C-alpha positions in Angstrom: 39.0 -76.4 -106.1 41.6 -74.7 -104.0 45.2 -74.1 -105.2 47.5 -76.7 -103.7 50.0 -74.1 -102.7 47.3 -72.4 -100.5 46.7 -75.7 -98.6 50.3 -76.6 -97.9 51.7 -73.5 -96.0 55.2 -74.7 -95.1 57.2 -77.8 -94.1 58.1 -78.3 -90.5 61.8 -79.0 -89.9 62.5 -80.5 -86.5 64.6 -83.4 -85.2 61.5 -85.6 -85.0 60.3 -84.7 -88.5 63.8 -85.5 -89.9 63.8 -88.9 -88.2 60.3 -89.6 -89.6 61.5 -88.5 -93.1 63.6 -91.7 -93.2 60.4 -93.7 -92.9 58.8 -91.6 -95.7 56.7 -89.5 -93.3 56.8 -85.8 -93.9 55.3 -83.0 -91.7 53.7 -79.8 -93.0 51.9 -76.8 -91.6 48.6 -76.7 -93.5 45.5 -74.5 -93.8 43.2 -74.9 -90.8 40.1 -75.5 -93.1 41.8 -78.2 -95.2 40.6 -81.8 -94.8 42.7 -85.0 -95.3 41.6 -85.5 -98.9 42.6 -81.9 -99.9 45.9 -82.3 -98.2 46.6 -85.6 -100.0 45.7 -84.1 -103.4 47.9 -81.0 -102.7 51.0 -83.0 -101.7 50.6 -85.3 -104.7 50.2 -82.3 -107.1 53.1 -80.3 -105.7 55.7 -83.0 -105.1 54.6 -85.6 -107.7 54.5 -88.5 -105.2 51.8 -91.1 -104.1 50.4 -90.6 -100.6 49.4 -93.6 -98.5 48.0 -91.9 -95.3 47.4 -88.5 -93.9 47.3 -87.7 -90.2 46.2 -84.3 -89.0 46.4 -82.4 -85.7 45.0 -79.1 -84.5 47.7 -77.3 -82.6 46.7 -74.8 -80.0 48.6 -71.5 -79.9 50.8 -70.8 -76.9 49.9 -68.0 -74.4 52.8 -65.5 -74.4 53.6 -62.4 -72.2 55.5 -59.3 -73.0 55.8 -57.4 -69.7 52.3 -56.9 -68.3 50.5 -57.6 -71.6 49.3 -61.1 -72.3 48.7 -62.4 -75.8 48.2 -65.7 -77.7 49.8 -67.1 -80.8 47.5 -68.3 -83.5 46.1 -71.8 -83.6 47.3 -73.9 -86.6 47.0 -77.3 -88.2 49.7 -79.9 -88.7 49.6 -82.7 -91.2 51.9 -85.8 -91.2 51.9 -87.4 -94.7 53.1 -91.0 -95.2 54.1 -91.9 -98.7 53.7 -95.3 -100.4 56.8 -97.6 -100.3 57.3 -97.4 -104.0 57.1 -93.6 -104.1 60.2 -91.4 -104.3 61.0 -89.1 -101.4 60.4 -85.4 -101.3 63.5 -83.6 -102.5 63.1 -80.6 -100.1 63.6 -82.8 -97.0 66.6 -84.8 -98.4 69.0 -81.8 -98.4 68.4 -80.9 -94.7 
């Protein structure tokens, strides 16, 4: 079994994710190889909450230029986690 802290890389803090946090939906950058069950178990283990639903998206990296050189940012995976109505919120998102 993988370490839950290796699956959840970092939270994503944007205007939209903060509006979704009011509806108990929290957004995280996760490991590209993680599936929905592993993400659910990792969030429940780290934050001690109950997860109702997990939605994942594969985000393509942007193509960037520096002068005449063209490069590409890495692809990554985003997960939106919806908590059950009786579950407490995640403390990390409440202070922002």
